[in-house]
C-alpha positions in Angstrom: -113.9 -61.3 0.1 -114.1 -57.5 1.6 -112.6 -57.8 5.1 -112.3 -54.2 6.1 -113.2 -51.0 4.9 -111.5 -47.4 5.8 -112.9 -44.3 4.5 -115.3 -41.6 5.3 -118.9 -42.0 6.8 -121.5 -40.8 4.6 -124.3 -41.2 6.7 -125.9 -43.4 9.6 -129.5 -44.6 10.1 -129.8 -47.3 12.4 -129.1 -50.4 11.5 -127.8 -49.0 8.3 -124.4 -46.9 7.4 -122.7 -45.8 4.5 -118.8 -45.4 4.1 -117.1 -43.7 1.1 -113.9 -45.4 0.3 -112.2 -43.5 -2.6 -115.3 -42.4 -4.2 -117.1 -45.7 -3.7 -120.0 -45.7 -1.2 -120.4 -49.2 0.4 -123.7 -49.7 2.6 -123.5 -52.0 5.3 -125.7 -53.2 8.2 -124.5 -53.0 11.6 -125.2 -54.2 15.2 -126.0 -51.2 17.6 -122.9 -52.0 19.6 -121.0 -50.9 16.6 -123.4 -48.1 15.6 -122.6 -46.6 19.1 -119.2 -46.2 18.5 -119.5 -44.2 14.9 -118.3 -40.8 14.5 -120.4 -38.1 13.1 -121.2 -38.1 9.2 -117.9 -36.7 7.3 -115.4 -38.1 9.7 -113.0 -41.1 9.0 -114.0 -44.7 10.0 -113.0 -48.1 9.9 -114.9 -51.2 10.0 -114.1 -54.8 9.7 -116.7 -56.6 7.4 -118.2 -59.7 6.6 -119.5 -60.2 3.1 -122.4 -62.7 2.8 -123.3 -63.7 -0.9 -126.7 -65.0 -1.7 -128.6 -66.0 -4.8 -130.6 -62.5 -4.7 -128.0 -60.2 -2.9 -124.6 -59.3 -1.9 -124.7 -58.2 2.0 -122.2 -56.2 3.8 -122.0 -56.2 7.5 -119.9 -53.9 9.4 -118.3 -54.3 12.8 -116.2 -52.2 15.2 -114.0 -54.9 16.4 -112.7 -58.3 15.0 -114.3 -60.0 18.1 -117.7 -58.8 17.0 -117.3 -60.1 13.6 -115.9 -63.5 14.9 -119.2 -63.8 17.3 -121.2 -62.7 14.4 -119.6 -65.7 12.3 -119.9 -68.2 15.0 -123.6 -67.2 15.5 -124.6 -67.6 12.0 -123.2 -71.3 11.7 -125.7 -72.1 14.4 -128.9 -73.9 12.9 -131.9 -71.5 12.8 -129.6 -68.3 13.3 -129.6 -65.9 10.2 -127.6 -62.9 10.0 -130.6 -60.8 11.0 -130.6 -62.4 14.3 -127.1 -62.7 14.6 -127.0 -58.9 14.4 -130.1 -58.6 17.1 -127.9 -60.7 19.7 -125.0 -58.5 19.0 -127.2 -55.2 19.5 -128.4 -56.6 22.8 -125.5 -58.1 24.5 -121.7 -57.2 24.2 -119.5 -59.9 23.1 -118.2 -60.4 26.9 -121.7 -60.7 28.3 -122.5 -63.4 25.7 -119.5 -65.4 26.4 -120.2 -65.1 30.2 -123.9 -66.1 29.4 -122.7 -68.9 27.6 -120.1 -70.0 30.1 -122.9 -69.8 32.6 -125.3 -71.7 30.6 -128.0 -68.9 31.2 -130.3 -69.8 28.3 -133.1 -67.6 29.6 -131.2 -64.2 29.4 -130.9 -64.8 25.4 -134.8 -65.4 25.4 -135.4 -61.9 26.4 -133.8 -60.7 22.8 -136.5 -60.7 20.2 -136.5 -63.7 17.8 -134.7 -65.8 20.2 -137.2 -68.4 21.6 -136.3 -71.3 24.0 -135.1 -73.9 21.5 -132.6 -71.2 19.7 -131.2 -69.9 23.1 -130.8 -73.6 24.1 -129.0 -74.5 20.8 -126.8 -71.7 21.3 -125.8 -72.7 24.8 -124.8 -76.1 23.3 -123.1 -75.1 20.0 -121.4 -71.8 21.3 -119.7 -73.5 24.2 -117.3 -75.2 22.4 -116.5 -72.3 19.9 -113.7 -70.2 21.3 -114.1 -67.6 18.4 -116.3 -65.3 20.2 -113.7 -64.7 23.3 -110.7 -64.3 20.9 -109.3 -60.7 21.0 -108.3 -58.8 17.7 -107.3 -55.4 16.5 -109.9 -52.8 17.5 -110.4 -50.3 14.3 -110.8 -46.8 15.5 -114.4 -45.3 15.4 -114.9 -42.3 17.4 -117.9 -40.5 19.0 -121.3 -40.2 17.6 -123.4 -36.9 16.7 -127.0 -36.4 18.0 -129.6 -37.0 15.0 -132.8 -35.2 14.4 -136.1 -37.2 15.5 -134.2 -39.1 18.2 -137.2 -41.1 19.2 -138.8 -41.6 15.8 -135.0 -42.9 14.7 -134.7 -45.1 17.9 -138.3 -46.6 17.3 -137.3 -47.5 13.5 -133.9 -49.0 14.7 -135.8 -51.2 17.2 -138.2 -52.1 14.5 -135.4 -53.0 12.2 -134.0 -55.3 15.0 -137.1 -57.5 15.2 -139.2 -55.6 17.9 -142.8 -55.0 16.8 -143.8 -51.3 16.4 -145.8 -51.0 19.8 -142.9 -53.0 21.7 -140.5 -50.4 20.6 -143.0 -47.7 21.6 -143.2 -48.9 24.9 -139.5 -49.8 25.3 -138.8 -46.2 24.5 -141.3 -44.5 26.6 -140.2 -46.5 29.7 -136.7 -44.9 29.1 -137.3 -41.7 27.5 -135.9 -38.4 29.0 -135.7 -35.2 27.4 -132.3 -34.5 25.7 -131.4 -37.9 25.0 -130.2 -38.8 21.5 -131.5 -41.9 19.5 -128.5 -43.9 20.2 -128.6 -43.5 24.0 -132.5 -44.3 23.7 -131.8 -47.3 21.9 -129.0 -48.4 24.3 -131.2 -48.0 27.3 -134.2 -49.7 25.6 -131.9 -52.7 24.7 -130.4 -52.7 28.4 -134.0 -52.8 29.8 -134.7 -56.1 27.7 -132.2 -58.2 29.5 -132.3 -56.9 33.3 
């Protein structure tokens, strides 16, 4: 089991990143909450990880904190929630906000995330209420600040599509929050926030 990677960030293209660990490049899929904390390419990074072994692939997921990884693991144990949807949920809400949403029983808030219908939201409310793992604290690996990538709007649109939004939905969200000079990370952050207001 690969539980943590510490190395040099090779590249980042949401929701994918690559980390060089002693000459071996690991590709990981990360939620946007982790992506926002990543340093510029070439700098050191530490990510806690979850390895999913399937018949046709080995998939590695990276997280900025143990709490994010624990919530991810709790989410994928819920019937009907796969890794992709778990990443979408983590990308659209923080661990603390998710815990508060479950505690308050506000399933409607979760249905604003792509791929989360009423039935899944209600199932999350029921099954996650009794799982303390999402609220457990853990060590926080350092990540650092990000650098502004080229083609910010195109990159942001691709990231939103990868998170489950339809291309036209992604364009509409970005148009609503776009301002001159914003990098892709800020555009994605604003677009995701606008869906849960």
